[in-house]
Structure formats: C-alpha cells, structure tokens
Chimera marker file (.cmm) of the C-alpha trace (Angstrom):
<marker_set name="trace">
<marker id="1" x="-0.042" y="0.017" z="0.019" r="1" g="1" b="0" radius="0.5"/>
<marker id="2" x="1.228" y="3.459" z="-0.818" r="1" g="1" b="0" radius="0.5"/>
<marker id="3" x="1.266" y="5.994" z="1.898" r="1" g="1" b="0" radius="0.5"/>
<marker id="4" x="-0.074" y="9.578" z="1.583" r="1" g="1" b="0" radius="0.5"/>
<marker id="5" x="3.555" y="10.969" z="1.471" r="1" g="1" b="0" radius="0.5"/>
<marker id="6" x="4.349" y="8.714" z="-1.586" r="1" g="1" b="0" radius="0.5"/>
<marker id="7" x="1.216" y="9.676" z="-3.509" r="1" g="1" b="0" radius="0.5"/>
<marker id="8" x="1.753" y="11.919" z="-6.532" r="1" g="1" b="0" radius="0.5"/>
<marker id="9" x="0.259" y="15.385" z="-6.235" r="1" g="1" b="0" radius="0.5"/>
<marker id="10" x="-3.336" y="15.966" z="-7.528" r="1" g="1" b="0" radius="0.5"/>
<marker id="11" x="-2.473" y="19.703" z="-8.507" r="1" g="1" b="0" radius="0.5"/>
<marker id="12" x="-1.379" y="18.955" z="-12.094" r="1" g="1" b="0" radius="0.5"/>
<marker id="13" x="-4.547" y="16.786" z="-12.829" r="1" g="1" b="0" radius="0.5"/>
<marker id="14" x="-6.743" y="19.499" z="-11.328" r="1" g="1" b="0" radius="0.5"/>
<marker id="15" x="-5.050" y="22.213" z="-13.556" r="1" g="1" b="0" radius="0.5"/>
<marker id="16" x="-5.533" y="20.195" z="-16.645" r="1" g="1" b="0" radius="0.5"/>
<marker id="17" x="-9.270" y="19.415" z="-15.796" r="1" g="1" b="0" radius="0.5"/>
<marker id="18" x="-9.991" y="23.225" z="-15.069" r="1" g="1" b="0" radius="0.5"/>
<marker id="19" x="-7.948" y="24.270" z="-18.272" r="1" g="1" b="0" radius="0.5"/>
<marker id="20" x="-10.161" y="21.634" z="-20.203" r="1" g="1" b="0" radius="0.5"/>
<marker id="21" x="-13.368" y="23.180" z="-18.569" r="1" g="1" b="0" radius="0.5"/>
<marker id="22" x="-12.344" y="26.726" z="-19.510" r="1" g="1" b="0" radius="0.5"/>
<marker id="23" x="-11.480" y="25.851" z="-22.950" r="1" g="1" b="0" radius="0.5"/>
<marker id="24" x="-14.424" y="23.772" z="-23.676" r="1" g="1" b="0" radius="0.5"/>
<marker id="25" x="-16.898" y="26.457" z="-22.328" r="1" g="1" b="0" radius="0.5"/>
<marker id="26" x="-15.351" y="29.437" z="-24.237" r="1" g="1" b="0" radius="0.5"/>
<marker id="27" x="-13.527" y="30.873" z="-21.208" r="1" g="1" b="0" radius="0.5"/>
<marker id="28" x="-9.928" y="32.215" z="-21.008" r="1" g="1" b="0" radius="0.5"/>
<marker id="29" x="-7.869" y="30.159" z="-18.758" r="1" g="1" b="0" radius="0.5"/>
<marker id="30" x="-5.493" y="32.117" z="-16.512" r="1" g="1" b="0" radius="0.5"/>
<marker id="31" x="-2.979" y="30.813" z="-13.989" r="1" g="1" b="0" radius="0.5"/>
<marker id="32" x="-1.650" y="32.775" z="-11.078" r="1" g="1" b="0" radius="0.5"/>
<marker id="33" x="1.955" y="31.961" z="-10.283" r="1" g="1" b="0" radius="0.5"/>
<marker id="34" x="4.085" y="32.756" z="-7.101" r="1" g="1" b="0" radius="0.5"/>
<marker id="35" x="7.508" y="33.678" z="-8.592" r="1" g="1" b="0" radius="0.5"/>
<marker id="36" x="10.856" y="32.485" z="-7.350" r="1" g="1" b="0" radius="0.5"/>
<marker id="37" x="14.127" y="31.557" z="-9.001" r="1" g="1" b="0" radius="0.5"/>
<marker id="38" x="12.425" y="28.253" z="-10.237" r="1" g="1" b="0" radius="0.5"/>
<marker id="39" x="10.017" y="30.181" z="-12.385" r="1" g="1" b="0" radius="0.5"/>
<marker id="40" x="10.882" y="31.148" z="-15.934" r="1" g="1" b="0" radius="0.5"/>
<marker id="41" x="8.854" y="34.201" z="-16.836" r="1" g="1" b="0" radius="0.5"/>
<marker id="42" x="9.489" y="37.753" z="-17.942" r="1" g="1" b="0" radius="0.5"/>
<marker id="43" x="10.691" y="39.400" z="-14.676" r="1" g="1" b="0" radius="0.5"/>
<marker id="44" x="9.324" y="42.847" z="-15.641" r="1" g="1" b="0" radius="0.5"/>
<marker id="45" x="5.856" y="41.631" z="-15.644" r="1" g="1" b="0" radius="0.5"/>
<marker id="46" x="6.024" y="40.210" z="-12.009" r="1" g="1" b="0" radius="0.5"/>
<marker id="47" x="4.064" y="42.324" z="-9.392" r="1" g="1" b="0" radius="0.5"/>
<marker id="48" x="4.377" y="41.594" z="-5.758" r="1" g="1" b="0" radius="0.5"/>
<marker id="49" x="6.190" y="38.285" z="-6.399" r="1" g="1" b="0" radius="0.5"/>
<marker id="50" x="3.392" y="37.135" z="-8.592" r="1" g="1" b="0" radius="0.5"/>
<marker id="51" x="2.298" y="36.892" z="-12.171" r="1" g="1" b="0" radius="0.5"/>
<marker id="52" x="-0.890" y="36.219" z="-13.873" r="1" g="1" b="0" radius="0.5"/>
<marker id="53" x="-0.505" y="34.317" z="-17.120" r="1" g="1" b="0" radius="0.5"/>
<marker id="54" x="-3.182" y="33.822" z="-19.910" r="1" g="1" b="0" radius="0.5"/>
<marker id="55" x="-2.602" y="30.253" z="-20.972" r="1" g="1" b="0" radius="0.5"/>
<marker id="56" x="-5.348" y="29.991" z="-23.583" r="1" g="1" b="0" radius="0.5"/>
<marker id="57" x="-4.631" y="28.513" z="-27.102" r="1" g="1" b="0" radius="0.5"/>
<marker id="58" x="-4.964" y="31.919" z="-28.581" r="1" g="1" b="0" radius="0.5"/>
<marker id="59" x="-2.236" y="33.368" z="-26.381" r="1" g="1" b="0" radius="0.5"/>
<marker id="60" x="0.332" y="30.525" z="-26.327" r="1" g="1" b="0" radius="0.5"/>
<marker id="61" x="1.818" y="27.885" z="-28.619" r="1" g="1" b="0" radius="0.5"/>
<marker id="62" x="3.515" y="24.591" z="-27.692" r="1" g="1" b="0" radius="0.5"/>
<marker id="63" x="1.594" y="24.622" z="-24.444" r="1" g="1" b="0" radius="0.5"/>
<marker id="64" x="2.289" y="21.600" z="-22.209" r="1" g="1" b="0" radius="0.5"/>
<marker id="65" x="0.410" y="20.912" z="-18.957" r="1" g="1" b="0" radius="0.5"/>
<marker id="66" x="2.686" y="18.468" z="-17.509" r="1" g="1" b="0" radius="0.5"/>
<marker id="67" x="2.850" y="16.760" z="-14.104" r="1" g="1" b="0" radius="0.5"/>
<marker id="68" x="6.031" y="18.848" z="-13.080" r="1" g="1" b="0" radius="0.5"/>
<marker id="69" x="5.881" y="22.064" z="-15.232" r="1" g="1" b="0" radius="0.5"/>
<marker id="70" x="3.611" y="24.206" z="-17.294" r="1" g="1" b="0" radius="0.5"/>
<marker id="71" x="5.555" y="25.106" z="-20.532" r="1" g="1" b="0" radius="0.5"/>
<marker id="72" x="4.596" y="27.344" z="-23.448" r="1" g="1" b="0" radius="0.5"/>
<marker id="73" x="5.937" y="29.964" z="-25.773" r="1" g="1" b="0" radius="0.5"/>
<marker id="74" x="4.291" y="33.411" z="-25.889" r="1" g="1" b="0" radius="0.5"/>
<marker id="75" x="4.896" y="37.119" z="-26.595" r="1" g="1" b="0" radius="0.5"/>
<marker id="76" x="5.198" y="39.851" z="-23.856" r="1" g="1" b="0" radius="0.5"/>
<marker id="77" x="4.926" y="43.285" z="-25.175" r="1" g="1" b="0" radius="0.5"/>
<marker id="78" x="5.832" y="42.047" z="-28.647" r="1" g="1" b="0" radius="0.5"/>
<marker id="79" x="8.914" y="40.084" z="-27.332" r="1" g="1" b="0" radius="0.5"/>
<marker id="80" x="8.888" y="36.351" z="-27.768" r="1" g="1" b="0" radius="0.5"/>
<marker id="81" x="9.508" y="34.298" z="-24.696" r="1" g="1" b="0" radius="0.5"/>
<marker id="82" x="9.669" y="30.767" z="-23.395" r="1" g="1" b="0" radius="0.5"/>
<marker id="83" x="7.783" y="30.185" z="-20.209" r="1" g="1" b="0" radius="0.5"/>
<marker id="84" x="8.311" y="27.350" z="-17.663" r="1" g="1" b="0" radius="0.5"/>
<marker id="85" x="6.360" y="27.291" z="-14.379" r="1" g="1" b="0" radius="0.5"/>
<marker id="86" x="6.889" y="24.506" z="-11.833" r="1" g="1" b="0" radius="0.5"/>
<marker id="87" x="3.491" y="23.105" z="-10.884" r="1" g="1" b="0" radius="0.5"/>
<marker id="88" x="4.083" y="23.579" z="-7.264" r="1" g="1" b="0" radius="0.5"/>
<marker id="89" x="4.392" y="27.360" z="-7.912" r="1" g="1" b="0" radius="0.5"/>
<marker id="90" x="0.879" y="27.639" z="-9.450" r="1" g="1" b="0" radius="0.5"/>
<marker id="91" x="-1.332" y="29.532" z="-6.824" r="1" g="1" b="0" radius="0.5"/>
<marker id="92" x="-4.515" y="29.266" z="-8.926" r="1" g="1" b="0" radius="0.5"/>
<marker id="93" x="-6.180" y="28.547" z="-12.279" r="1" g="1" b="0" radius="0.5"/>
<marker id="94" x="-9.370" y="30.372" z="-13.168" r="1" g="1" b="0" radius="0.5"/>
<marker id="95" x="-11.645" y="31.699" z="-15.931" r="1" g="1" b="0" radius="0.5"/>
<marker id="96" x="-10.923" y="35.350" z="-16.683" r="1" g="1" b="0" radius="0.5"/>
<marker id="97" x="-14.444" y="36.041" z="-17.662" r="1" g="1" b="0" radius="0.5"/>
<marker id="98" x="-16.193" y="34.880" z="-14.353" r="1" g="1" b="0" radius="0.5"/>
<marker id="99" x="-13.276" y="34.210" z="-11.820" r="1" g="1" b="0" radius="0.5"/>
<marker id="100" x="-14.499" y="30.463" z="-11.396" r="1" g="1" b="0" radius="0.5"/>
<marker id="101" x="-11.531" y="28.237" z="-10.691" r="1" g="1" b="0" radius="0.5"/>
<marker id="102" x="-9.332" y="26.796" z="-8.018" r="1" g="1" b="0" radius="0.5"/>
<marker id="103" x="-6.529" y="27.976" z="-5.714" r="1" g="1" b="0" radius="0.5"/>
<marker id="104" x="-3.754" y="26.115" z="-4.239" r="1" g="1" b="0" radius="0.5"/>
<marker id="105" x="-1.416" y="26.769" z="-1.371" r="1" g="1" b="0" radius="0.5"/>
<marker id="106" x="2.126" y="27.662" z="-2.324" r="1" g="1" b="0" radius="0.5"/>
<marker id="107" x="4.901" y="27.972" z="0.284" r="1" g="1" b="0" radius="0.5"/>
<marker id="108" x="8.460" y="29.110" z="-0.265" r="1" g="1" b="0" radius="0.5"/>
<marker id="109" x="9.723" y="25.886" z="1.232" r="1" g="1" b="0" radius="0.5"/>
<marker id="110" x="8.394" y="24.216" z="-1.921" r="1" g="1" b="0" radius="0.5"/>
<marker id="111" x="10.892" y="26.093" z="-4.217" r="1" g="1" b="0" radius="0.5"/>
<marker id="112" x="13.305" y="24.246" z="-6.304" r="1" g="1" b="0" radius="0.5"/>
<marker id="113" x="16.986" y="25.052" z="-6.455" r="1" g="1" b="0" radius="0.5"/>
<marker id="114" x="18.097" y="28.359" z="-7.905" r="1" g="1" b="0" radius="0.5"/>
<marker id="115" x="19.789" y="26.646" z="-10.696" r="1" g="1" b="0" radius="0.5"/>
<marker id="116" x="16.296" y="26.703" z="-12.425" r="1" g="1" b="0" radius="0.5"/>
<marker id="117" x="16.473" y="30.428" z="-12.955" r="1" g="1" b="0" radius="0.5"/>
<marker id="118" x="14.616" y="32.453" z="-15.734" r="1" g="1" b="0" radius="0.5"/>
<marker id="119" x="16.123" y="32.313" z="-19.083" r="1" g="1" b="0" radius="0.5"/>
<marker id="120" x="14.864" y="34.234" z="-22.143" r="1" g="1" b="0" radius="0.5"/>
<marker id="121" x="14.550" y="32.561" z="-25.480" r="1" g="1" b="0" radius="0.5"/>
<marker id="122" x="12.187" y="32.738" z="-28.585" r="1" g="1" b="0" radius="0.5"/>
<marker id="123" x="8.551" y="32.101" z="-28.616" r="1" g="1" b="0" radius="0.5"/>
<marker id="124" x="5.870" y="32.441" z="-31.153" r="1" g="1" b="0" radius="0.5"/>
<marker id="125" x="2.389" y="33.635" z="-30.069" r="1" g="1" b="0" radius="0.5"/>
<marker id="126" x="0.925" y="36.649" z="-28.204" r="1" g="1" b="0" radius="0.5"/>
<marker id="127" x="-0.215" y="36.824" z="-24.677" r="1" g="1" b="0" radius="0.5"/>
<marker id="128" x="-1.986" y="39.732" z="-22.978" r="1" g="1" b="0" radius="0.5"/>
<marker id="129" x="-0.720" y="39.677" z="-19.425" r="1" g="1" b="0" radius="0.5"/>
<marker id="130" x="-2.485" y="42.893" z="-18.485" r="1" g="1" b="0" radius="0.5"/>
<marker id="131" x="-6.057" y="41.425" z="-18.559" r="1" g="1" b="0" radius="0.5"/>
<marker id="132" x="-7.382" y="41.191" z="-15.053" r="1" g="1" b="0" radius="0.5"/>
<marker id="133" x="-10.178" y="38.909" z="-13.842" r="1" g="1" b="0" radius="0.5"/>
<marker id="134" x="-13.635" y="40.542" z="-13.668" r="1" g="1" b="0" radius="0.5"/>
<marker id="135" x="-14.493" y="39.044" z="-10.121" r="1" g="1" b="0" radius="0.5"/>
<marker id="136" x="-11.622" y="40.517" z="-7.794" r="1" g="1" b="0" radius="0.5"/>
<marker id="137" x="-11.237" y="39.516" z="-4.324" r="1" g="1" b="0" radius="0.5"/>
<marker id="138" x="-11.803" y="41.883" z="-1.489" r="1" g="1" b="0" radius="0.5"/>
<marker id="139" x="-8.100" y="41.607" z="-0.262" r="1" g="1" b="0" radius="0.5"/>
<marker id="140" x="-6.405" y="41.633" z="-3.851" r="1" g="1" b="0" radius="0.5"/>
<marker id="141" x="-8.376" y="43.457" z="-6.619" r="1" g="1" b="0" radius="0.5"/>
<marker id="142" x="-6.218" y="41.931" z="-9.243" r="1" g="1" b="0" radius="0.5"/>
<marker id="143" x="-7.484" y="38.278" z="-8.521" r="1" g="1" b="0" radius="0.5"/>
<marker id="144" x="-10.755" y="36.660" z="-7.993" r="1" g="1" b="0" radius="0.5"/>
<marker id="145" x="-11.660" y="35.289" z="-4.637" r="1" g="1" b="0" radius="0.5"/>
<marker id="146" x="-11.043" y="31.573" z="-4.870" r="1" g="1" b="0" radius="0.5"/>
<marker id="147" x="-11.205" y="28.711" z="-2.262" r="1" g="1" b="0" radius="0.5"/>
<marker id="148" x="-7.929" y="27.201" z="-1.279" r="1" g="1" b="0" radius="0.5"/>
<marker id="149" x="-7.606" y="23.383" z="-1.254" r="1" g="1" b="0" radius="0.5"/>
<marker id="150" x="-5.080" y="21.335" z="0.667" r="1" g="1" b="0" radius="0.5"/>
<link id1="1" id2="2" r="1" g="1" b="0" radius="0.2"/>
<link id1="2" id2="3" r="1" g="1" b="0" radius="0.2"/>
<link id1="3" id2="4" r="1" g="1" b="0" radius="0.2"/>
<link id1="4" id2="5" r="1" g="1" b="0" radius="0.2"/>
<link id1="5" id2="6" r="1" g="1" b="0" radius="0.2"/>
<link id1="6" id2="7" r="1" g="1" b="0" radius="0.2"/>
<link id1="7" id2="8" r="1" g="1" b="0" radius="0.2"/>
<link id1="8" id2="9" r="1" g="1" b="0" radius="0.2"/>
<link id1="9" id2="10" r="1" g="1" b="0" radius="0.2"/>
<link id1="10" id2="11" r="1" g="1" b="0" radius="0.2"/>
<link id1="11" id2="12" r="1" g="1" b="0" radius="0.2"/>
<link id1="12" id2="13" r="1" g="1" b="0" radius="0.2"/>
<link id1="13" id2="14" r="1" g="1" b="0" radius="0.2"/>
<link id1="14" id2="15" r="1" g="1" b="0" radius="0.2"/>
<link id1="15" id2="16" r="1" g="1" b="0" radius="0.2"/>
<link id1="16" id2="17" r="1" g="1" b="0" radius="0.2"/>
<link id1="17" id2="18" r="1" g="1" b="0" radius="0.2"/>
<link id1="18" id2="19" r="1" g="1" b="0" radius="0.2"/>
<link id1="19" id2="20" r="1" g="1" b="0" radius="0.2"/>
<link id1="20" id2="21" r="1" g="1" b="0" radius="0.2"/>
<link id1="21" id2="22" r="1" g="1" b="0" radius="0.2"/>
<link id1="22" id2="23" r="1" g="1" b="0" radius="0.2"/>
<link id1="23" id2="24" r="1" g="1" b="0" radius="0.2"/>
<link id1="24" id2="25" r="1" g="1" b="0" radius="0.2"/>
<link id1="25" id2="26" r="1" g="1" b="0" radius="0.2"/>
<link id1="26" id2="27" r="1" g="1" b="0" radius="0.2"/>
<link id1="27" id2="28" r="1" g="1" b="0" radius="0.2"/>
<link id1="28" id2="29" r="1" g="1" b="0" radius="0.2"/>
<link id1="29" id2="30" r="1" g="1" b="0" radius="0.2"/>
<link id1="30" id2="31" r="1" g="1" b="0" radius="0.2"/>
<link id1="31" id2="32" r="1" g="1" b="0" radius="0.2"/>
<link id1="32" id2="33" r="1" g="1" b="0" radius="0.2"/>
<link id1="33" id2="34" r="1" g="1" b="0" radius="0.2"/>
<link id1="34" id2="35" r="1" g="1" b="0" radius="0.2"/>
<link id1="35" id2="36" r="1" g="1" b="0" radius="0.2"/>
<link id1="36" id2="37" r="1" g="1" b="0" radius="0.2"/>
<link id1="37" id2="38" r="1" g="1" b="0" radius="0.2"/>
<link id1="38" id2="39" r="1" g="1" b="0" radius="0.2"/>
<link id1="39" id2="40" r="1" g="1" b="0" radius="0.2"/>
<link id1="40" id2="41" r="1" g="1" b="0" radius="0.2"/>
<link id1="41" id2="42" r="1" g="1" b="0" radius="0.2"/>
<link id1="42" id2="43" r="1" g="1" b="0" radius="0.2"/>
<link id1="43" id2="44" r="1" g="1" b="0" radius="0.2"/>
<link id1="44" id2="45" r="1" g="1" b="0" radius="0.2"/>
<link id1="45" id2="46" r="1" g="1" b="0" radius="0.2"/>
<link id1="46" id2="47" r="1" g="1" b="0" radius="0.2"/>
<link id1="47" id2="48" r="1" g="1" b="0" radius="0.2"/>
<link id1="48" id2="49" r="1" g="1" b="0" radius="0.2"/>
<link id1="49" id2="50" r="1" g="1" b="0" radius="0.2"/>
<link id1="50" id2="51" r="1" g="1" b="0" radius="0.2"/>
<link id1="51" id2="52" r="1" g="1" b="0" radius="0.2"/>
<link id1="52" id2="53" r="1" g="1" b="0" radius="0.2"/>
<link id1="53" id2="54" r="1" g="1" b="0" radius="0.2"/>
<link id1="54" id2="55" r="1" g="1" b="0" radius="0.2"/>
<link id1="55" id2="56" r="1" g="1" b="0" radius="0.2"/>
<link id1="56" id2="57" r="1" g="1" b="0" radius="0.2"/>
<link id1="57" id2="58" r="1" g="1" b="0" radius="0.2"/>
<link id1="58" id2="59" r="1" g="1" b="0" radius="0.2"/>
<link id1="59" id2="60" r="1" g="1" b="0" radius="0.2"/>
<link id1="60" id2="61" r="1" g="1" b="0" radius="0.2"/>
<link id1="61" id2="62" r="1" g="1" b="0" radius="0.2"/>
<link id1="62" id2="63" r="1" g="1" b="0" radius="0.2"/>
<link id1="63" id2="64" r="1" g="1" b="0" radius="0.2"/>
<link id1="64" id2="65" r="1" g="1" b="0" radius="0.2"/>
<link id1="65" id2="66" r="1" g="1" b="0" radius="0.2"/>
<link id1="66" id2="67" r="1" g="1" b="0" radius="0.2"/>
<link id1="67" id2="68" r="1" g="1" b="0" radius="0.2"/>
<link id1="68" id2="69" r="1" g="1" b="0" radius="0.2"/>
<link id1="69" id2="70" r="1" g="1" b="0" radius="0.2"/>
<link id1="70" id2="71" r="1" g="1" b="0" radius="0.2"/>
<link id1="71" id2="72" r="1" g="1" b="0" radius="0.2"/>
<link id1="72" id2="73" r="1" g="1" b="0" radius="0.2"/>
<link id1="73" id2="74" r="1" g="1" b="0" radius="0.2"/>
<link id1="74" id2="75" r="1" g="1" b="0" radius="0.2"/>
<link id1="75" id2="76" r="1" g="1" b="0" radius="0.2"/>
<link id1="76" id2="77" r="1" g="1" b="0" radius="0.2"/>
<link id1="77" id2="78" r="1" g="1" b="0" radius="0.2"/>
<link id1="78" id2="79" r="1" g="1" b="0" radius="0.2"/>
<link id1="79" id2="80" r="1" g="1" b="0" radius="0.2"/>
<link id1="80" id2="81" r="1" g="1" b="0" radius="0.2"/>
<link id1="81" id2="82" r="1" g="1" b="0" radius="0.2"/>
<link id1="82" id2="83" r="1" g="1" b="0" radius="0.2"/>
<link id1="83" id2="84" r="1" g="1" b="0" radius="0.2"/>
<link id1="84" id2="85" r="1" g="1" b="0" radius="0.2"/>
<link id1="85" id2="86" r="1" g="1" b="0" radius="0.2"/>
<link id1="86" id2="87" r="1" g="1" b="0" radius="0.2"/>
<link id1="87" id2="88" r="1" g="1" b="0" radius="0.2"/>
<link id1="88" id2="89" r="1" g="1" b="0" radius="0.2"/>
<link id1="89" id2="90" r="1" g="1" b="0" radius="0.2"/>
<link id1="90" id2="91" r="1" g="1" b="0" radius="0.2"/>
<link id1="91" id2="92" r="1" g="1" b="0" radius="0.2"/>
<link id1="92" id2="93" r="1" g="1" b="0" radius="0.2"/>
<link id1="93" id2="94" r="1" g="1" b="0" radius="0.2"/>
<link id1="94" id2="95" r="1" g="1" b="0" radius="0.2"/>
<link id1="95" id2="96" r="1" g="1" b="0" radius="0.2"/>
<link id1="96" id2="97" r="1" g="1" b="0" radius="0.2"/>
<link id1="97" id2="98" r="1" g="1" b="0" radius="0.2"/>
<link id1="98" id2="99" r="1" g="1" b="0" radius="0.2"/>
<link id1="99" id2="100" r="1" g="1" b="0" radius="0.2"/>
<link id1="100" id2="101" r="1" g="1" b="0" radius="0.2"/>
<link id1="101" id2="102" r="1" g="1" b="0" radius="0.2"/>
<link id1="102" id2="103" r="1" g="1" b="0" radius="0.2"/>
<link id1="103" id2="104" r="1" g="1" b="0" radius="0.2"/>
<link id1="104" id2="105" r="1" g="1" b="0" radius="0.2"/>
<link id1="105" id2="106" r="1" g="1" b="0" radius="0.2"/>
<link id1="106" id2="107" r="1" g="1" b="0" radius="0.2"/>
<link id1="107" id2="108" r="1" g="1" b="0" radius="0.2"/>
<link id1="108" id2="109" r="1" g="1" b="0" radius="0.2"/>
<link id1="109" id2="110" r="1" g="1" b="0" radius="0.2"/>
<link id1="110" id2="111" r="1" g="1" b="0" radius="0.2"/>
<link id1="111" id2="112" r="1" g="1" b="0" radius="0.2"/>
<link id1="112" id2="113" r="1" g="1" b="0" radius="0.2"/>
<link id1="113" id2="114" r="1" g="1" b="0" radius="0.2"/>
<link id1="114" id2="115" r="1" g="1" b="0" radius="0.2"/>
<link id1="115" id2="116" r="1" g="1" b="0" radius="0.2"/>
<link id1="116" id2="117" r="1" g="1" b="0" radius="0.2"/>
<link id1="117" id2="118" r="1" g="1" b="0" radius="0.2"/>
<link id1="118" id2="119" r="1" g="1" b="0" radius="0.2"/>
<link id1="119" id2="120" r="1" g="1" b="0" radius="0.2"/>
<link id1="120" id2="121" r="1" g="1" b="0" radius="0.2"/>
<link id1="121" id2="122" r="1" g="1" b="0" radius="0.2"/>
<link id1="122" id2="123" r="1" g="1" b="0" radius="0.2"/>
<link id1="123" id2="124" r="1" g="1" b="0" radius="0.2"/>
<link id1="124" id2="125" r="1" g="1" b="0" radius="0.2"/>
<link id1="125" id2="126" r="1" g="1" b="0" radius="0.2"/>
<link id1="126" id2="127" r="1" g="1" b="0" radius="0.2"/>
<link id1="127" id2="128" r="1" g="1" b="0" radius="0.2"/>
<link id1="128" id2="129" r="1" g="1" b="0" radius="0.2"/>
<link id1="129" id2="130" r="1" g="1" b="0" radius="0.2"/>
<link id1="130" id2="131" r="1" g="1" b="0" radius="0.2"/>
<link id1="131" id2="132" r="1" g="1" b="0" radius="0.2"/>
<link id1="132" id2="133" r="1" g="1" b="0" radius="0.2"/>
<link id1="133" id2="134" r="1" g="1" b="0" radius="0.2"/>
<link id1="134" id2="135" r="1" g="1" b="0" radius="0.2"/>
<link id1="135" id2="136" r="1" g="1" b="0" radius="0.2"/>
<link id1="136" id2="137" r="1" g="1" b="0" radius="0.2"/>
<link id1="137" id2="138" r="1" g="1" b="0" radius="0.2"/>
<link id1="138" id2="139" r="1" g="1" b="0" radius="0.2"/>
<link id1="139" id2="140" r="1" g="1" b="0" radius="0.2"/>
<link id1="140" id2="141" r="1" g="1" b="0" radius="0.2"/>
<link id1="141" id2="142" r="1" g="1" b="0" radius="0.2"/>
<link id1="142" id2="143" r="1" g="1" b="0" radius="0.2"/>
<link id1="143" id2="144" r="1" g="1" b="0" radius="0.2"/>
<link id1="144" id2="145" r="1" g="1" b="0" radius="0.2"/>
<link id1="145" id2="146" r="1" g="1" b="0" radius="0.2"/>
<link id1="146" id2="147" r="1" g="1" b="0" radius="0.2"/>
<link id1="147" id2="148" r="1" g="1" b="0" radius="0.2"/>
<link id1="148" id2="149" r="1" g="1" b="0" radius="0.2"/>
<link id1="149" id2="150" r="1" g="1" b="0" radius="0.2"/>
</marker_set>
C-alpha cells in the first residue's frame, strides 16, 4: 500500500481539468503564479512576487500542462519568450470572464534550487498579461476570490 507521502500530487490533474473546462466552455484560462528563481517568466511583468498568465490556445503555442511543469511560448509586449512554471508554484487557475476556478497553497519551502532560474528564449504566439479577472477578491483586486484546497 502506498502512503499519503508517496502519492503524486493532484495539482497537475486539477489544473488540466480546469484548463479543459475553461477551454470547452469558451472561457479564457489564467494561472496565477508565485514567482521565485525556479519560475521562468519575464521578470518585468512580475508584481508583488506574482504573475498572472493567460494560458489560452490563442495566447500560447506549444503549451504543455505536464505533471511537473507548465511550459509554453508566448509574446510579452511583442517580445517572444519561453515560459516554464513548476506546477508547485501555481497558486490558482481560473476563468478570466467569471473568476471561477481553484486556488492552491504555495509556500516558499516548496521552491526548487536556484539553478532553475529564468532564461529568455524565442517564442511564437501573443499573450496579453494585462487582462485582469472581472471578479476581484476583497483583499486583492487583481485576482478573483477563490477557495484554497489542501
């Protein structure tokens, strides 16, 4: 029998399920990410140690929602970039249009080694990182109120 400490995380499966739900229902899937040295994103778009990414098919190319990383290519301010987000740094996935989604706990203790720092490289498609969800939370107007799961 496998103990709870040996079970794989449910987070990547829930992220893929909510991504599919958003896409199939005409919503724009966004992921909120807690940025550290293991997250490969354009640092100039990070605010308060966090970044919100549009991961829709229209905004990305070569999107891979893996068990360990979310990877894709996108343009930020017209500049092509490769994005790589460790799954354990995803704070939430939600629909931009109505804020429905799921939040996840993220602690700094879960960080990967600093060797996985951000690196810029070419990307293909466009991404609008300035869009904000329409259902803001009272404590953070830039992100919707979501229920955290453990």
